C-alpha positions in Angstrom: 10.9 100.6 288.2 8.2 101.0 285.8 6.1 103.7 288.0 9.2 105.2 289.0 9.8 105.6 285.0 6.5 107.1 284.1 7.0 109.6 286.8 9.7 111.0 285.8 8.5 111.6 282.2 5.5 113.4 284.3 7.9 115.3 286.4 10.6 116.4 283.2 7.4 117.1 281.0 5.7 119.7 283.6 9.3 121.1 284.2 10.8 121.7 281.2 7.4 122.9 279.6 7.3 125.3 282.7 10.2 126.7 282.3 10.6 127.9 278.7 7.1 129.5 278.9 8.8 131.4 282.2 12.1 131.7 280.2 10.4 133.3 277.3 8.1 135.6 279.0 11.5 136.9 281.2 13.2 137.4 278.3 10.4 139.9 276.1 12.7 143.0 277.6 15.9 141.2 277.1 17.8 142.6 274.0 17.9 139.5 271.9 21.4 137.0 272.0 22.7 136.8 268.2 24.9 134.2 269.8 22.8 132.2 271.0 23.3 128.5 272.0 20.7 126.2 271.8 20.2 122.6 274.2 23.3 122.5 276.0 21.9 120.4 278.8 20.2 117.3 278.6 18.1 114.8 280.9 16.5 111.5 279.3 14.5 108.5 279.9 14.3 105.2 277.8 12.7 101.7 277.3 15.4 99.4 277.5 15.9 96.2 274.8 18.3 93.7 273.7 19.0 92.5 270.3 21.8 90.1 269.0 20.7 87.4 272.0 21.4 83.8 272.5 19.2 81.2 271.8 16.5 81.0 274.9 17.3 84.6 276.2 14.4 86.8 276.5 13.5 89.6 278.4 11.1 89.8 281.2 9.1 93.0 283.3 10.3 96.5 282.7 13.3 97.3 281.7 14.2 101.2 281.5 16.9 103.7 282.0 17.7 107.5 283.4 20.3 109.9 281.2 21.3 113.0 281.7 24.8 115.2 280.9 25.6 118.7 279.5 26.6 119.6 275.6 28.6 122.4 274.3 26.8 123.3 271.3 28.9 124.9 268.7 27.4 126.4 265.8 28.4 126.4 262.4 26.9 128.6 259.9 25.7 131.7 260.5 22.1 131.2 260.9 23.2 129.2 264.0 20.9 126.5 263.2 23.1 124.1 262.2 25.8 123.1 264.8 28.5 120.6 266.1 27.5 119.2 270.2 30.1 117.5 272.7 29.6 116.5 275.9 29.3 114.3 278.9 27.1 112.1 280.7 25.9 109.7 283.1 23.6 106.8 282.3 21.9 104.7 284.3 20.3 101.1 282.7 18.5 98.2 283.8 17.9 95.0 282.1 15.0 92.2 283.3 16.0 89.2 281.5 16.4 85.0 281.9 20.7 85.5 281.7 22.4 83.8 285.0 25.6 84.9 285.3 27.6 82.8 288.3 31.0 81.5 289.0 32.7 78.7 289.3 36.8 78.4 290.0 36.8 82.4 289.6 35.4 82.2 286.0 31.9 83.7 285.3 29.5 81.2 283.8 26.7 82.3 282.2 23.2 80.1 281.8 19.4 80.4 280.5 17.2 80.1 283.5 14.8 77.8 282.3 12.4 75.9 284.1 14.1 77.8 287.0 11.4 79.8 289.5 12.9 83.4 290.8 11.8 86.7 291.4 14.5 88.7 290.4 17.0 88.8 287.4 18.7 92.0 286.2 21.6 93.3 285.0 22.3 97.2 286.1 24.9 99.3 284.3 26.5 102.5 285.1 28.5 104.5 282.6 30.2 107.6 281.9 29.7 108.4 278.3 31.1 111.5 275.9 28.5 112.1 273.5 29.4 113.8 270.0 26.0 115.0 267.6 25.9 116.9 264.3 22.7 119.0 265.2 20.0 120.8 262.7 17.2 122.8 264.3 15.0 125.7 262.8 15.8 127.9 265.8 16.1 131.7 265.9 16.9 133.8 268.5 13.8 134.9 269.7 11.9 131.5 270.5 13.0 128.5 272.4 10.3 126.6 270.6 11.8 125.0 267.1 12.0 121.3 265.9 15.6 119.3 265.7 17.1 116.4 264.4 20.0 115.5 266.3 22.1 112.6 265.2 25.3 111.4 266.5 28.1 109.0 268.4 27.9 108.3 272.0 31.5 106.7 273.3 31.0 105.2 277.0 32.5 103.3 279.8 30.9 101.2 281.5 32.2 101.7 284.8 29.8 99.6 286.9 27.9 96.5 286.5 26.1 94.0 288.3 24.0 91.0 287.9 21.4 90.2 290.1 19.4 86.7 290.9 17.1 86.0 293.6 15.2 83.5 294.3 13.1 82.7 297.7 16.3 81.8 299.9 19.2 82.4 297.6 20.6 85.5 296.1 23.9 85.8 293.2 25.3 89.3 292.9 28.0 89.6 290.0 30.0 92.4 289.8 33.3 91.3 288.5 32.5 90.0 285.0 35.9 90.1 282.8 34.0 89.1 279.8 32.1 92.4 279.5 33.0 94.9 276.5 33.1 98.4 279.3 34.1 100.7 276.4 30.5 101.2 275.0 30.2 102.6 271.2 26.8 103.2 270.2 24.7 105.8 267.4 22.2 107.8 268.5 19.1 109.6 266.6 16.9 112.7 268.4 14.3 114.4 266.1 11.4 116.6 267.9 9.8 119.9 268.6 10.0 122.3 271.7 9.8 119.5 274.8 8.9 116.5 273.7 11.6 114.8 271.4 12.3 111.4 270.2 15.4 109.4 271.1 17.0 106.3 269.8 20.2 104.7 270.7 21.9 101.3 269.2 24.9 100.0 270.6 27.2 99.3 267.8 29.6 97.1 269.8 28.3 93.6 271.7 27.8 94.1 276.0 29.8 90.7 276.3 33.2 89.9 274.2 33.8 86.9 272.6 35.0 84.6 275.6 31.2 85.1 277.0 29.4 81.4 276.1 26.3 80.2 276.7 25.3 76.5 275.8 28.3 77.0 273.2 27.0 80.0 271.5 28.2 83.5 272.2 26.5 85.7 274.8 26.7 89.0 272.3 24.3 91.2 273.7 23.4 95.1 271.5 21.5 97.2 273.3 18.5 99.2 271.9 17.0 102.6 273.9 13.7 103.8 272.9 12.4 107.1 275.0 12.4 110.8 275.6 15.5 113.2 275.8 14.4 117.0 277.2 16.7 119.8 276.5 16.8 123.0 278.4 19.6 126.0 277.8 
Protein backbone atom coordinates (compact mmCIF):
# COMPACT_ATOMS: atom_id res chain seq x y z
CA UNK A 1 0.00 0.00 0.00
CA UNK A 2 2.81 2.42 0.88
CA UNK A 3 4.61 1.83 -2.44
CA UNK A 4 1.36 2.30 -4.34
CA UNK A 5 0.76 5.56 -2.46
CA UNK A 6 4.20 6.93 -3.41
CA UNK A 7 3.75 5.84 -7.03
CA UNK A 8 0.38 7.60 -7.30
CA UNK A 9 1.83 10.85 -5.90
CA UNK A 10 4.74 10.81 -8.37
CA UNK A 11 2.51 9.95 -11.32
CA UNK A 12 -0.08 12.62 -10.54
CA UNK A 13 2.61 15.26 -10.01
CA UNK A 14 4.13 14.62 -13.43
CA UNK A 15 0.76 14.23 -15.16
CA UNK A 16 -0.85 17.41 -13.87
CA UNK A 17 2.31 19.51 -14.27
CA UNK A 18 2.80 18.49 -17.91
CA UNK A 19 -0.92 18.76 -18.59
CA UNK A 20 -1.09 22.34 -17.39
CA UNK A 21 2.00 23.38 -19.35
CA UNK A 22 0.59 21.85 -22.54
CA UNK A 23 -2.73 23.54 -22.01
CA UNK A 24 -1.09 26.92 -21.46
CA UNK A 25 0.93 26.61 -24.66
CA UNK A 26 -2.11 25.63 -26.69
CA UNK A 27 -4.15 28.50 -25.30
CA UNK A 28 -1.78 31.26 -26.50
CA UNK A 29 -3.71 31.69 -29.74
CA UNK A 30 -7.15 31.12 -28.18
CA UNK A 31 -9.43 33.94 -27.12
CA UNK A 32 -9.49 34.46 -23.35
CA UNK A 33 -12.67 33.22 -21.68
CA UNK A 34 -13.85 35.86 -19.20
CA UNK A 35 -16.44 33.41 -17.84
CA UNK A 36 -13.88 30.78 -16.93
CA UNK A 37 -14.30 28.18 -14.18
CA UNK A 38 -11.49 26.46 -12.27
CA UNK A 39 -10.61 23.20 -10.53
CA UNK A 40 -13.62 21.12 -11.52
CA UNK A 41 -11.93 17.69 -11.42
CA UNK A 42 -9.92 16.55 -8.42
CA UNK A 43 -7.69 13.60 -7.50
CA UNK A 44 -6.18 13.23 -4.05
CA UNK A 45 -3.97 10.89 -2.04
CA UNK A 46 -3.88 10.93 1.77
CA UNK A 47 -2.30 9.43 4.85
CA UNK A 48 -5.12 8.35 7.15
CA UNK A 49 -5.19 8.73 10.93
CA UNK A 50 -7.56 7.60 13.68
CA UNK A 51 -8.49 9.81 16.64
CA UNK A 52 -10.81 9.37 19.63
CA UNK A 53 -9.49 5.82 20.03
CA UNK A 54 -10.37 3.52 22.96
CA UNK A 55 -7.60 2.60 25.39
CA UNK A 56 -5.19 0.12 23.85
CA UNK A 57 -6.17 0.79 20.23
CA UNK A 58 -3.34 1.98 18.00
CA UNK A 59 -2.49 2.19 14.33
CA UNK A 60 0.20 0.05 12.74
CA UNK A 61 1.79 -0.01 9.31
CA UNK A 62 0.65 2.39 6.61
CA UNK A 63 -2.91 3.67 6.25
CA UNK A 64 -3.78 5.58 3.09
CA UNK A 65 -6.56 6.75 0.82
CA UNK A 66 -7.30 7.69 -2.79
CA UNK A 67 -10.04 10.18 -3.68
CA UNK A 68 -11.39 11.59 -6.94
CA UNK A 69 -14.46 13.32 -8.30
CA UNK A 70 -16.06 16.34 -9.97
CA UNK A 71 -16.86 19.72 -8.43
CA UNK A 72 -19.01 22.27 -10.24
CA UNK A 73 -17.24 25.61 -9.86
CA UNK A 74 -19.73 28.48 -9.42
CA UNK A 75 -18.03 31.91 -9.17
CA UNK A 76 -19.92 34.47 -7.09
CA UNK A 77 -18.01 37.69 -7.90
CA UNK A 78 -17.14 39.59 -11.07
CA UNK A 79 -13.44 38.68 -10.98
CA UNK A 80 -14.48 35.01 -10.56
CA UNK A 81 -11.81 34.31 -7.96
CA UNK A 82 -14.37 33.61 -5.22
CA UNK A 83 -16.63 30.65 -5.82
CA UNK A 84 -18.80 27.90 -4.43
CA UNK A 85 -17.99 24.31 -5.34
CA UNK A 86 -20.52 21.47 -5.23
CA UNK A 87 -19.93 18.00 -6.58
CA UNK A 88 -19.79 14.23 -6.34
CA UNK A 89 -16.84 11.94 -5.70
CA UNK A 90 -15.48 8.60 -4.56
CA UNK A 91 -13.18 7.81 -1.64
CA UNK A 92 -11.20 4.62 -0.92
CA UNK A 93 -9.49 4.23 2.46
CA UNK A 94 -7.45 1.69 4.40
CA UNK A 95 -6.85 1.79 8.18
CA UNK A 96 -4.31 -0.62 9.66
CA UNK A 97 -4.82 -0.96 13.42
CA UNK A 98 -5.30 -3.50 16.24
CA UNK A 99 -9.07 -3.35 16.79
CA UNK A 100 -10.55 -6.76 15.96
CA UNK A 101 -14.18 -7.13 14.87
CA UNK A 102 -15.66 -10.59 15.28
CA UNK A 103 -19.15 -12.02 15.60
CA UNK A 104 -21.01 -14.01 18.25
CA UNK A 105 -24.65 -15.05 17.84
CA UNK A 106 -25.02 -12.62 14.92
CA UNK A 107 -23.77 -9.73 17.06
CA UNK A 108 -20.59 -7.75 16.44
CA UNK A 109 -17.83 -8.23 19.00
CA UNK A 110 -15.01 -5.70 19.36
CA UNK A 111 -11.69 -6.48 21.06
CA UNK A 112 -8.16 -5.10 21.23
CA UNK A 113 -5.46 -7.41 19.88
CA UNK A 114 -3.13 -7.51 22.87
CA UNK A 115 -0.43 -10.21 22.85
CA UNK A 116 -1.90 -11.74 19.69
CA UNK A 117 0.31 -12.55 16.74
CA UNK A 118 -1.23 -11.67 13.39
CA UNK A 119 -0.22 -10.63 9.90
CA UNK A 120 -3.00 -8.20 9.01
CA UNK A 121 -5.80 -6.37 10.77
CA UNK A 122 -7.35 -3.50 8.85
CA UNK A 123 -10.53 -1.70 7.90
CA UNK A 124 -11.25 -0.92 4.24
CA UNK A 125 -13.91 1.62 3.30
CA UNK A 126 -15.52 2.77 0.05
CA UNK A 127 -17.56 5.98 0.10
CA UNK A 128 -19.63 8.11 -2.23
CA UNK A 129 -19.10 11.74 -1.29
CA UNK A 130 -20.76 15.09 -1.93
CA UNK A 131 -18.19 17.85 -1.32
CA UNK A 132 -19.24 21.45 -0.71
CA UNK A 133 -16.52 24.12 -0.78
CA UNK A 134 -16.11 27.85 -0.34
CA UNK A 135 -13.26 28.81 -2.68
CA UNK A 136 -10.84 31.74 -2.80
CA UNK A 137 -7.98 31.94 -5.30
CA UNK A 138 -5.71 34.40 -7.10
CA UNK A 139 -6.76 33.14 -10.53
CA UNK A 140 -7.04 35.19 -13.71
CA UNK A 141 -8.26 34.03 -17.16
CA UNK A 142 -4.75 34.09 -18.68
CA UNK A 143 -3.10 31.43 -16.48
CA UNK A 144 -3.82 28.24 -14.58
CA UNK A 145 -1.09 28.89 -12.01
CA UNK A 146 -2.44 30.55 -8.88
CA UNK A 147 -2.74 30.30 -5.11
CA UNK A 148 -5.87 28.74 -3.66
CA UNK A 149 -7.55 28.32 -0.28
CA UNK A 150 -10.63 26.10 -0.19
CA UNK A 151 -12.63 25.12 2.88
CA UNK A 152 -15.86 23.23 3.27
CA UNK A 153 -17.87 20.20 4.28
CA UNK A 154 -17.82 16.72 2.77
CA UNK A 155 -20.87 14.47 3.22
CA UNK A 156 -20.33 10.81 2.43
CA UNK A 157 -22.12 7.49 2.47
CA UNK A 158 -20.04 4.46 3.45
CA UNK A 159 -21.55 1.91 1.08
CA UNK A 160 -18.88 -0.78 1.54
CA UNK A 161 -16.91 -1.73 4.67
CA UNK A 162 -14.71 -4.68 5.51
CA UNK A 163 -12.70 -5.64 8.58
CA UNK A 164 -10.01 -8.13 7.63
CA UNK A 165 -7.98 -10.11 10.19
CA UNK A 166 -5.31 -12.59 9.11
CA UNK A 167 -2.97 -14.86 11.03
CA UNK A 168 -1.34 -18.15 10.04
CA UNK A 169 -4.13 -20.65 9.44
CA UNK A 170 -6.95 -18.23 10.29
CA UNK A 171 -8.82 -15.38 8.61
CA UNK A 172 -11.84 -13.42 9.84
CA UNK A 173 -13.58 -10.97 7.51
CA UNK A 174 -16.57 -8.90 8.57
CA UNK A 175 -18.60 -6.81 6.11
CA UNK A 176 -21.95 -6.44 7.88
CA UNK A 177 -21.32 -4.33 10.95
CA UNK A 178 -24.56 -2.82 12.24
CA UNK A 179 -22.72 -0.42 14.55
CA UNK A 180 -21.25 1.59 11.67
CA UNK A 181 -22.21 5.22 11.14
CA UNK A 182 -22.56 4.91 7.39
CA UNK A 183 -23.36 8.59 6.87
CA UNK A 184 -20.08 10.45 7.21
CA UNK A 185 -19.63 14.20 7.68
CA UNK A 186 -16.23 15.88 7.66
CA UNK A 187 -14.63 19.31 7.50
CA UNK A 188 -12.06 19.97 4.75
CA UNK A 189 -9.32 22.51 4.16
CA UNK A 190 -7.12 22.78 1.06
CA UNK A 191 -4.38 25.28 0.27
CA UNK A 192 -1.55 25.44 -2.23
CA UNK A 193 -0.24 26.77 -5.50
CA UNK A 194 -0.48 25.37 -9.02
CA UNK A 195 -0.15 21.57 -8.98
CA UNK A 196 0.67 20.94 -5.33
CA UNK A 197 -2.06 21.53 -2.77
CA UNK A 198 -2.14 20.31 0.81
CA UNK A 199 -5.40 18.69 1.86
CA UNK A 200 -6.82 18.13 5.35
CA UNK A 201 -9.98 16.29 6.38
CA UNK A 202 -11.43 15.57 9.83
CA UNK A 203 -14.63 13.62 10.42
CA UNK A 204 -17.21 15.39 12.56
CA UNK A 205 -18.95 12.15 13.53
CA UNK A 206 -17.42 8.88 14.70
CA UNK A 207 -17.07 5.80 12.50
CA UNK A 208 -19.06 3.66 14.97
CA UNK A 209 -22.23 4.50 16.89
CA UNK A 210 -22.85 4.29 20.65
CA UNK A 211 -23.69 0.57 20.47
CA UNK A 212 -20.10 -0.34 19.57
CA UNK A 213 -18.23 -1.06 22.81
CA UNK A 214 -14.81 -2.47 23.64
CA UNK A 215 -13.73 -3.14 27.23
CA UNK A 216 -16.83 -1.24 28.42
CA UNK A 217 -15.77 1.88 26.49
CA UNK A 218 -17.19 3.34 23.26
CA UNK A 219 -15.27 2.37 20.14
CA UNK A 220 -15.82 5.81 18.57
CA UNK A 221 -12.98 6.50 16.09
CA UNK A 222 -12.87 9.78 14.22
CA UNK A 223 -10.89 9.77 11.00
CA UNK A 224 -8.44 12.37 9.72
CA UNK A 225 -6.76 12.54 6.32
CA UNK A 226 -3.65 14.51 5.41
CA UNK A 227 -2.28 14.55 1.89
CA UNK A 228 -2.10 16.17 -1.53
CA UNK A 229 -4.95 17.26 -3.78
CA UNK A 230 -4.57 17.79 -7.53
CA UNK A 231 -7.03 19.87 -9.60
CA UNK A 232 -7.60 20.17 -13.32
CA UNK A 233 -9.95 22.11 -15.65
